[in-house]
PQR file of N, CA, C, O and H, with PARSE charges and radii, in Angstrom:
ATOM      1  N   MET A   1      24.493 -22.329 -21.092 -0.4000 1.5000
ATOM      2  CA  MET A   1      23.173 -22.820 -20.730 -0.0000 2.0000
ATOM      3  C   MET A   1      23.071 -23.001 -19.209  0.5500 1.7000
ATOM      4  O   MET A   1      22.027 -22.725 -18.617 -0.5500 1.4000
ATOM      5  N   MET A   2      24.147 -23.461 -18.588 -0.4000 1.5000
ATOM      6  CA  MET A   2      24.133 -23.696 -17.147 -0.0000 2.0000
ATOM      7  C   MET A   2      23.937 -22.380 -16.392  0.5500 1.7000
ATOM      8  O   MET A   2      23.222 -22.344 -15.390 -0.5500 1.4000
ATOM      9  H   MET A   2      24.994 -23.685 -19.069  0.4000 1.0000
ATOM     10  N   ARG A   3      24.562 -21.308 -16.860 -0.4000 1.5000
ATOM     11  CA  ARG A   3      24.464 -20.021 -16.175 -0.0000 2.0000
ATOM     12  C   ARG A   3      23.029 -19.479 -16.233  0.5500 1.7000
ATOM     13  O   ARG A   3      22.548 -18.895 -15.262 -0.5500 1.4000
ATOM     14  H   ARG A   3      25.143 -21.337 -17.674  0.4000 1.0000
ATOM     15  N   ARG A   4      22.360 -19.668 -17.346 -0.4000 1.5000
ATOM     16  CA  ARG A   4      20.983 -19.180 -17.485 -0.0000 2.0000
ATOM     17  C   ARG A   4      20.055 -19.918 -16.519  0.5500 1.7000
ATOM     18  O   ARG A   4      19.181 -19.306 -15.906 -0.5500 1.4000
ATOM     19  H   ARG A   4      22.751 -20.142 -18.135  0.4000 1.0000
ATOM     20  N   GLY A   5      20.245 -21.233 -16.384 -0.4000 1.5000
ATOM     21  CA  GLY A   5      19.445 -22.017 -15.449 -0.0000 2.0000
ATOM     22  C   GLY A   5      19.728 -21.620 -14.012  0.5500 1.7000
ATOM     23  O   GLY A   5      18.816 -21.553 -13.189 -0.5500 1.4000
ATOM     24  H   GLY A   5      20.956 -21.730 -16.883  0.4000 1.0000
ATOM     25  N   GLN A   6      20.993 -21.357 -13.710 -0.4000 1.5000
ATOM     26  CA  GLN A   6      21.358 -20.942 -12.363 -0.0000 2.0000
ATOM     27  C   GLN A   6      20.741 -19.578 -12.047  0.5500 1.7000
ATOM     28  O   GLN A   6      20.268 -19.355 -10.933 -0.5500 1.4000
ATOM     29  H   GLN A   6      21.734 -21.411 -14.379  0.4000 1.0000
ATOM     30  N   THR A   7      20.744 -18.677 -13.011 -0.4000 1.5000
ATOM     31  CA  THR A   7      20.161 -17.355 -12.816 -0.0000 2.0000
ATOM     32  C   THR A   7      18.654 -17.470 -12.592  0.5500 1.7000
ATOM     33  O   THR A   7      18.102 -16.749 -11.761 -0.5500 1.4000
ATOM     34  H   THR A   7      21.128 -18.859 -13.917  0.4000 1.0000
ATOM     35  N   ALA A   8      17.988 -18.355 -13.310 -0.4000 1.5000
ATOM     36  CA  ALA A   8      16.546 -18.546 -13.137 -0.0000 2.0000
ATOM     37  C   ALA A   8      16.243 -19.082 -11.743  0.5500 1.7000
ATOM     38  O   ALA A   8      15.291 -18.640 -11.100 -0.5500 1.4000
ATOM     39  H   ALA A   8      18.437 -18.941 -13.984  0.4000 1.0000
ATOM     40  N   ILE A   9      17.035 -20.017 -11.280 -0.4000 1.5000
ATOM     41  CA  ILE A   9      16.827 -20.570  -9.936 -0.0000 2.0000
ATOM     42  C   ILE A   9      17.077 -19.503  -8.876  0.5500 1.7000
ATOM     43  O   ILE A   9      16.323 -19.404  -7.908 -0.5500 1.4000
ATOM     44  H   ILE A   9      17.809 -20.377 -11.802  0.4000 1.0000
ATOM     45  N   GLU A  10      18.133 -18.701  -9.051 -0.4000 1.5000
ATOM     46  CA  GLU A  10      18.406 -17.612  -8.108 -0.0000 2.0000
ATOM     47  C   GLU A  10      17.247 -16.611  -8.093  0.5500 1.7000
ATOM     48  O   GLU A  10      16.867 -16.119  -7.031 -0.5500 1.4000
ATOM     49  H   GLU A  10      18.745 -18.782  -9.837  0.4000 1.0000
ATOM     50  N   TYR A  11      16.695 -16.314  -9.247 -0.4000 1.5000
ATOM     51  CA  TYR A  11      15.561 -15.400  -9.349 -0.0000 2.0000
ATOM     52  C   TYR A  11      14.351 -15.973  -8.610  0.5500 1.7000
ATOM     53  O   TYR A  11      13.661 -15.249  -7.893 -0.5500 1.4000
ATOM     54  H   TYR A  11      17.004 -16.714 -10.110  0.4000 1.0000
ATOM     55  N   LEU A  12      14.095 -17.261  -8.782 -0.4000 1.5000
ATOM     56  CA  LEU A  12      12.970 -17.883  -8.095 -0.0000 2.0000
ATOM     57  C   LEU A  12      13.158 -17.881  -6.579  0.5500 1.7000
ATOM     58  O   LEU A  12      12.199 -17.670  -5.836 -0.5500 1.4000
ATOM     59  H   LEU A  12      14.655 -17.849  -9.365  0.4000 1.0000
ATOM     60  N   PHE A  13      14.390 -18.113  -6.116 -0.4000 1.5000
ATOM     61  CA  PHE A  13      14.647 -18.056  -4.675 -0.0000 2.0000
ATOM     62  C   PHE A  13      14.443 -16.644  -4.134  0.5500 1.7000
ATOM     63  O   PHE A  13      13.895 -16.472  -3.046 -0.5500 1.4000
ATOM     64  H   PHE A  13      15.169 -18.284  -6.719  0.4000 1.0000
ATOM     65  N   MET A  14      14.874 -15.645  -4.877 -0.4000 1.5000
ATOM     66  CA  MET A  14      14.660 -14.260  -4.446 -0.0000 2.0000
ATOM     67  C   MET A  14      13.174 -13.931  -4.418  0.5500 1.7000
ATOM     68  O   MET A  14      12.695 -13.275  -3.494 -0.5500 1.4000
ATOM     69  H   MET A  14      15.320 -15.785  -5.762  0.4000 1.0000
ATOM     70  N   LEU A  15      12.453 -14.385  -5.427 -0.4000 1.5000
ATOM     71  CA  LEU A  15      11.009 -14.160  -5.469 -0.0000 2.0000
ATOM     72  C   LEU A  15      10.330 -14.849  -4.292  0.5500 1.7000
ATOM     73  O   LEU A  15       9.430 -14.282  -3.672 -0.5500 1.4000
ATOM     74  H   LEU A  15      12.842 -14.918  -6.178  0.4000 1.0000
ATOM     75  N   MET A  16      10.752 -16.052  -3.987 -0.4000 1.5000
ATOM     76  CA  MET A  16      10.188 -16.776  -2.855 -0.0000 2.0000
ATOM     77  C   MET A  16      10.484 -16.034  -1.544  0.5500 1.7000
ATOM     78  O   MET A  16       9.611 -15.946  -0.680 -0.5500 1.4000
ATOM     79  H   MET A  16      11.483 -16.513  -4.490  0.4000 1.0000
ATOM     80  N   ALA A  17      11.681 -15.510  -1.388 -0.4000 1.5000
ATOM     81  CA  ALA A  17      12.040 -14.770  -0.178 -0.0000 2.0000
ATOM     82  C   ALA A  17      11.197 -13.509  -0.038  0.5500 1.7000
ATOM     83  O   ALA A  17      10.741 -13.184   1.058 -0.5500 1.4000
ATOM     84  H   ALA A  17      12.390 -15.581  -2.090  0.4000 1.0000
ATOM     85  N   VAL A  18      10.988 -12.800  -1.142 -0.4000 1.5000
ATOM     86  CA  VAL A  18      10.176 -11.589  -1.110 -0.0000 2.0000
ATOM     87  C   VAL A  18       8.730 -11.925  -0.750  0.5500 1.7000
ATOM     88  O   VAL A  18       8.118 -11.235   0.066 -0.5500 1.4000
ATOM     89  H   VAL A  18      11.358 -13.064  -2.032  0.4000 1.0000
ATOM     90  N   LEU A  19       8.188 -12.967  -1.345 -0.4000 1.5000
ATOM     91  CA  LEU A  19       6.818 -13.373  -1.019 -0.0000 2.0000
ATOM     92  C   LEU A  19       6.693 -13.783   0.445  0.5500 1.7000
ATOM     93  O   LEU A  19       5.680 -13.501   1.086 -0.5500 1.4000
ATOM     94  H   LEU A  19       8.684 -13.528  -2.007  0.4000 1.0000
ATOM     95  N   PHE A  20       7.704 -14.437   0.966 -0.4000 1.5000
ATOM     96  CA  PHE A  20       7.703 -14.831   2.370 -0.0000 2.0000
ATOM     97  C   PHE A  20       7.707 -13.602   3.272  0.5500 1.7000
ATOM     98  O   PHE A  20       6.981 -13.561   4.266 -0.5500 1.4000
ATOM     99  H   PHE A  20       8.527 -14.666   0.445  0.4000 1.0000
ATOM    100  N   LEU A  21       8.520 -12.597   2.934 -0.4000 1.5000
ATOM    101  CA  LEU A  21       8.556 -11.363   3.725 -0.0000 2.0000
ATOM    102  C   LEU A  21       7.226 -10.619   3.652  0.5500 1.7000
ATOM    103  O   LEU A  21       6.769 -10.064   4.651 -0.5500 1.4000
ATOM    104  H   LEU A  21       9.110 -12.630   2.127  0.4000 1.0000
ATOM    105  N   VAL A  22       6.610 -10.605   2.483 -0.4000 1.5000
ATOM    106  CA  VAL A  22       5.292  -9.966   2.345 -0.0000 2.0000
ATOM    107  C   VAL A  22       4.265 -10.698   3.193  0.5500 1.7000
ATOM    108  O   VAL A  22       3.422 -10.067   3.830 -0.5500 1.4000
ATOM    109  H   VAL A  22       6.982 -11.056   1.672  0.4000 1.0000
ATOM    110  N   LEU A  23       4.328 -12.015   3.207 -0.4000 1.5000
ATOM    111  CA  LEU A  23       3.409 -12.806   4.024 -0.0000 2.0000
ATOM    112  C   LEU A  23       3.584 -12.493   5.510  0.5500 1.7000
ATOM    113  O   LEU A  23       2.601 -12.337   6.235 -0.5500 1.4000
ATOM    114  H   LEU A  23       5.013 -12.528   2.690  0.4000 1.0000
ATOM    115  N   ILE A  24       4.818 -12.402   5.955 -0.4000 1.5000
ATOM    116  CA  ILE A  24       5.083 -12.071   7.360 -0.0000 2.0000
ATOM    117  C   ILE A  24       4.551 -10.674   7.681  0.5500 1.7000
ATOM    118  O   ILE A  24       3.932 -10.473   8.727 -0.5500 1.4000
ATOM    119  H   ILE A  24       5.617 -12.528   5.366  0.4000 1.0000
ATOM    120  N   ALA A  25       4.784  -9.715   6.795 -0.4000 1.5000
ATOM    121  CA  ALA A  25       4.295  -8.355   7.024 -0.0000 2.0000
ATOM    122  C   ALA A  25       2.773  -8.324   7.071  0.5500 1.7000
ATOM    123  O   ALA A  25       2.193  -7.669   7.937 -0.5500 1.4000
ATOM    124  H   ALA A  25       5.287  -9.878   5.946  0.4000 1.0000
ATOM    125  N   PHE A  26       2.128  -9.019   6.156 -0.4000 1.5000
ATOM    126  CA  PHE A  26       0.662  -9.053   6.128 -0.0000 2.0000
ATOM    127  C   PHE A  26       0.111  -9.687   7.393  0.5500 1.7000
ATOM    128  O   PHE A  26      -0.870  -9.207   7.960 -0.5500 1.4000
ATOM    129  H   PHE A  26       2.599  -9.551   5.453  0.4000 1.0000
ATOM    130  N   ARG A  27       0.738 -10.756   7.830 -0.4000 1.5000
ATOM    131  CA  ARG A  27       0.266 -11.438   9.038 -0.0000 2.0000
ATOM    132  C   ARG A  27       0.454 -10.553  10.269  0.5500 1.7000
ATOM    133  O   ARG A  27      -0.414 -10.512  11.141 -0.5500 1.4000
ATOM    134  H   ARG A  27       1.535 -11.145   7.370  0.4000 1.0000
ATOM    135  N   THR A  28       1.583  -9.846  10.344 -0.4000 1.5000
ATOM    136  CA  THR A  28       1.835  -8.953  11.465 -0.0000 2.0000
ATOM    137  C   THR A  28       0.815  -7.815  11.499  0.5500 1.7000
ATOM    138  O   THR A  28       0.290  -7.476  12.559 -0.5500 1.4000
ATOM    139  H   THR A  28       2.288  -9.879   9.636  0.4000 1.0000
ATOM    140  N   ILE A  29       0.540  -7.234  10.340 -0.4000 1.5000
ATOM    141  CA  ILE A  29      -0.447  -6.153  10.274 -0.0000 2.0000
ATOM    142  C   ILE A  29      -1.827  -6.667  10.632  0.5500 1.7000
ATOM    143  O   ILE A  29      -2.581  -5.991  11.333 -0.5500 1.4000
ATOM    144  H   ILE A  29       0.967  -7.509   9.479  0.4000 1.0000
ATOM    145  N   SER A  30      -2.164  -7.852  10.160 -0.4000 1.5000
ATOM    146  CA  SER A  30      -3.466  -8.440  10.462 -0.0000 2.0000
ATOM    147  C   SER A  30      -3.625  -8.678  11.959  0.5500 1.7000
ATOM    148  O   SER A  30      -4.670  -8.365  12.529 -0.5500 1.4000
ATOM    149  H   SER A  30      -1.552  -8.401   9.591  0.4000 1.0000
ATOM    150  N   ASN A  31      -2.599  -9.228  12.597 -0.4000 1.5000
ATOM    151  CA  ASN A  31      -2.653  -9.461  14.042 -0.0000 2.0000
ATOM    152  C   ASN A  31      -2.746  -8.150  14.805  0.5500 1.7000
ATOM    153  O   ASN A  31      -3.461  -8.061  15.802 -0.5500 1.4000
ATOM    154  H   ASN A  31      -1.750  -9.482  12.134  0.4000 1.0000
ATOM    155  N   SER A  32      -2.029  -7.135  14.345 -0.4000 1.5000
ATOM    156  CA  SER A  32      -2.087  -5.830  15.002 -0.0000 2.0000
ATOM    157  C   SER A  32      -3.472  -5.220  14.883  0.5500 1.7000
ATOM    158  O   SER A  32      -3.977  -4.626  15.835 -0.5500 1.4000
ATOM    159  H   SER A  32      -1.448  -7.207  13.535  0.4000 1.0000
ATOM    160  N   MET A  33      -4.083  -5.363  13.725 -0.4000 1.5000
ATOM    161  CA  MET A  33      -5.435  -4.825  13.541 -0.0000 2.0000
ATOM    162  C   MET A  33      -6.435  -5.557  14.427  0.5500 1.7000
ATOM    163  O   MET A  33      -7.350  -4.929  14.960 -0.5500 1.4000
ATOM    164  H   MET A  33      -3.673  -5.846  12.952  0.4000 1.0000
ATOM    165  N   GLN A  34      -6.287  -6.852  14.595 -0.4000 1.5000
ATOM    166  CA  GLN A  34      -7.173  -7.609  15.485 -0.0000 2.0000
ATOM    167  C   GLN A  34      -7.019  -7.135  16.924  0.5500 1.7000
ATOM    168  O   GLN A  34      -8.010  -6.959  17.632 -0.5500 1.4000
ATOM    169  H   GLN A  34      -5.544  -7.362  14.162  0.4000 1.0000
ATOM    170  N   SER A  35      -5.784  -6.928  17.355 -0.4000 1.5000
ATOM    171  CA  SER A  35      -5.536  -6.463  18.718 -0.0000 2.0000
ATOM    172  C   SER A  35      -6.105  -5.067  18.925  0.5500 1.7000
ATOM    173  O   SER A  35      -6.702  -4.779  19.963 -0.5500 1.4000
ATOM    174  H   SER A  35      -4.978  -7.071  16.780  0.4000 1.0000
ATOM    175  N   LEU A  36      -5.920  -4.214  17.947 -0.4000 1.5000
ATOM    176  CA  LEU A  36      -6.455  -2.854  18.035 -0.0000 2.0000
ATOM    177  C   LEU A  36      -7.973  -2.882  18.089  0.5500 1.7000
ATOM    178  O   LEU A  36      -8.579  -2.151  18.872 -0.5500 1.4000
ATOM    179  H   LEU A  36      -5.435  -4.447  17.104  0.4000 1.0000
ATOM    180  N   ASN A  37      -8.583  -3.704  17.278 -0.4000 1.5000
ATOM    181  CA  ASN A  37     -10.039  -3.826  17.265 -0.0000 2.0000
ATOM    182  C   ASN A  37     -10.557  -4.302  18.619  0.5500 1.7000
ATOM    183  O   ASN A  37     -11.552  -3.782  19.123 -0.5500 1.4000
ATOM    184  H   ASN A  37      -8.091  -4.298  16.642  0.4000 1.0000
ATOM    185  N   THR A  38      -9.893  -5.275  19.197 -0.4000 1.5000
ATOM    186  CA  THR A  38     -10.293  -5.775  20.509 -0.0000 2.0000
ATOM    187  C   THR A  38     -10.149  -4.688  21.573  0.5500 1.7000
ATOM    188  O   THR A  38     -11.033  -4.524  22.414 -0.5500 1.4000
ATOM    189  H   THR A  38      -9.085  -5.697  18.787  0.4000 1.0000
ATOM    190  N   ALA A  39      -9.055  -3.956  21.543 -0.4000 1.5000
ATOM    191  CA  ALA A  39      -8.838  -2.902  22.528 -0.0000 2.0000
ATOM    192  C   ALA A  39      -9.893  -1.805  22.401  0.5500 1.7000
ATOM    193  O   ALA A  39     -10.414  -1.327  23.409 -0.5500 1.4000
ATOM    194  H   ALA A  39      -8.337  -4.089  20.860  0.4000 1.0000
ATOM    195  N   VAL A  40     -10.206  -1.410  21.179 -0.4000 1.5000
ATOM    196  CA  VAL A  40     -11.215  -0.366  20.969 -0.0000 2.0000
ATOM    197  C   VAL A  40     -12.586  -0.854  21.429  0.5500 1.7000
ATOM    198  O   VAL A  40     -13.324  -0.104  22.067 -0.5500 1.4000
ATOM    199  H   VAL A  40      -9.783  -1.798  20.361  0.4000 1.0000
ATOM    200  N   ASN A  41     -12.934  -2.085  21.117 -0.4000 1.5000
ATOM    201  CA  ASN A  41     -14.222  -2.635  21.549 -0.0000 2.0000
ATOM    202  C   ASN A  41     -14.327  -2.677  23.067  0.5500 1.7000
ATOM    203  O   ASN A  41     -15.373  -2.351  23.627 -0.5500 1.4000
ATOM    204  H   ASN A  41     -12.334  -2.695  20.599  0.4000 1.0000
ATOM    205  N   ASN A  42     -13.259  -3.073  23.730 -0.4000 1.5000
ATOM    206  CA  ASN A  42     -13.264  -3.100  25.197 -0.0000 2.0000
ATOM    207  C   ASN A  42     -13.419  -1.695  25.764  0.5500 1.7000
ATOM    208  O   ASN A  42     -14.154  -1.490  26.730 -0.5500 1.4000
ATOM    209  H   ASN A  42     -12.409  -3.338  23.275  0.4000 1.0000
ATOM    210  N   TYR A  43     -12.735  -0.735  25.170 -0.4000 1.5000
ATOM    211  CA  TYR A  43     -12.830   0.648  25.630 -0.0000 2.0000
ATOM    212  C   TYR A  43     -14.251   1.185  25.436  0.5500 1.7000
ATOM    213  O   TYR A  43     -14.793   1.839  26.326 -0.5500 1.4000
ATOM    214  H   TYR A  43     -12.139  -0.901  24.384  0.4000 1.0000
ATOM    215  N   VAL A  44     -14.847   0.915  24.288 -0.4000 1.5000
ATOM    216  CA  VAL A  44     -16.211   1.370  24.012 -0.0000 2.0000
ATOM    217  C   VAL A  44     -17.189   0.736  24.998  0.5500 1.7000
ATOM    218  O   VAL A  44     -18.090   1.411  25.495 -0.5500 1.4000
ATOM    219  H   VAL A  44     -14.406   0.383  23.565  0.4000 1.0000
ATOM    220  N   ASP A  45     -17.023  -0.539  25.283 -0.4000 1.5000
ATOM    221  CA  ASP A  45     -17.901  -1.203  26.249 -0.0000 2.0000
ATOM    222  C   ASP A  45     -17.770  -0.575  27.632  0.5500 1.7000
ATOM    223  O   ASP A  45     -18.769  -0.368  28.321 -0.5500 1.4000
ATOM    224  H   ASP A  45     -16.291  -1.088  24.879  0.4000 1.0000
ATOM    225  N   THR A  46     -16.538  -0.274  28.038 -0.4000 1.5000
ATOM    226  CA  THR A  46     -16.309   0.347  29.345 -0.0000 2.0000
ATOM    227  C   THR A  46     -16.948   1.729  29.416  0.5500 1.7000
ATOM    228  O   THR A  46     -17.603   2.060  30.405 -0.5500 1.4000
ATOM    229  H   THR A  46     -15.726  -0.442  27.479  0.4000 1.0000
ATOM    230  N   VAL A  47     -16.765   2.527  28.387 -0.4000 1.5000
ATOM    231  CA  VAL A  47     -17.345   3.873  28.368 -0.0000 2.0000
ATOM    232  C   VAL A  47     -18.868   3.786  28.354  0.5500 1.7000
ATOM    233  O   VAL A  47     -19.537   4.567  29.032 -0.5500 1.4000
ATOM    234  H   VAL A  47     -16.233   2.258  27.584  0.4000 1.0000
ATOM    235  N   ARG A  48     -19.412   2.861  27.603 -0.4000 1.5000
ATOM    236  CA  ARG A  48     -20.866   2.695  27.544 -0.0000 2.0000
ATOM    237  C   ARG A  48     -21.426   2.326  28.918  0.5500 1.7000
ATOM    238  O   ARG A  48     -22.451   2.862  29.339 -0.5500 1.4000
ATOM    239  H   ARG A  48     -18.869   2.227  27.053  0.4000 1.0000
ATOM    240  N   LYS A  49     -20.752   1.411  29.613 -0.4000 1.5000
ATOM    241  CA  LYS A  49     -21.206   1.013  30.946 -0.0000 2.0000
ATOM    242  C   LYS A  49     -21.149   2.190  31.915  0.5500 1.7000
ATOM    243  O   LYS A  49     -22.062   2.385  32.718 -0.5500 1.4000
ATOM    244  H   LYS A  49     -19.919   0.975  29.271  0.4000 1.0000
ATOM    245  N   GLN A  50     -20.080   2.970  31.838 -0.4000 1.5000
ATOM    246  CA  GLN A  50     -19.947   4.127  32.711 -0.0000 2.0000
ATOM    247  C   GLN A  50     -21.034   5.156  32.425  0.5500 1.7000
ATOM    248  O   GLN A  50     -21.587   5.747  33.352 -0.5500 1.4000
ATOM    249  H   GLN A  50     -19.338   2.812  31.186  0.4000 1.0000
ATOM    250  N   LEU A  51     -21.337   5.371  31.168 -0.4000 1.5000
ATOM    251  CA  LEU A  51     -22.386   6.335  30.815 -0.0000 2.0000
ATOM    252  C   LEU A  51     -23.738   5.861  31.321  0.5500 1.7000
ATOM    253  O   LEU A  51     -24.518   6.658  31.842 -0.5500 1.4000
ATOM    254  H   LEU A  51     -20.887   4.891  30.415  0.4000 1.0000
ATOM    255  N   LEU A  52     -24.026   4.570  31.175 -0.4000 1.5000
ATOM    256  CA  LEU A  52     -25.312   4.047  31.628 -0.0000 2.0000
ATOM    257  C   LEU A  52     -25.434   4.095  33.157  0.5500 1.7000
ATOM    258  O   LEU A  52     -26.530   4.279  33.686 -0.5500 1.4000
ATOM    259  H   LEU A  52     -23.392   3.922  30.752  0.4000 1.0000
ATOM    260  N   GLU A  53     -24.319   3.933  33.861 -0.4000 1.5000
ATOM    261  CA  GLU A  53     -24.362   4.025  35.328 -0.0000 2.0000
ATOM    262  C   GLU A  53     -24.605   5.453  35.800  0.5500 1.7000
ATOM    263  O   GLU A  53     -25.214   5.672  36.847 -0.5500 1.4000
ATOM    264  H   GLU A  53     -23.428   3.784  33.432  0.4000 1.0000
ATOM    265  N   ASN A  54     -24.133   6.411  35.032 -0.4000 1.5000
ATOM    266  CA  ASN A  54     -24.254   7.819  35.433 -0.0000 2.0000
ATOM    267  C   ASN A  54     -25.571   8.444  35.014  0.5500 1.7000
ATOM    268  O   ASN A  54     -25.878   9.566  35.416 -0.5500 1.4000
ATOM    269  H   ASN A  54     -23.638   6.233  34.181  0.4000 1.0000
ATOM    270  N   VAL A  55     -26.344   7.744  34.224 -0.4000 1.5000
ATOM    271  CA  VAL A  55     -27.613   8.312  33.749 -0.0000 2.0000
ATOM    272  C   VAL A  55     -28.723   8.083  34.726  0.5500 1.7000
ATOM    273  O   VAL A  55     -29.856   8.497  34.481 -0.5500 1.4000
ATOM    274  H   VAL A  55     -26.094   6.832  33.897  0.4000 1.0000
TER
END
């Protein structure tokens, strides 16, 4: 009985570790997408200003 309980606890710790890694990956991707979005918006604004100055 003790071994089955120990195995269940080990399984829960592994599941918790996997969920934690998924959370870190999701957060990293989310931050990267925000940075990319900001960079693209800044680039579009710069190009738009340049086009309006040249018209």
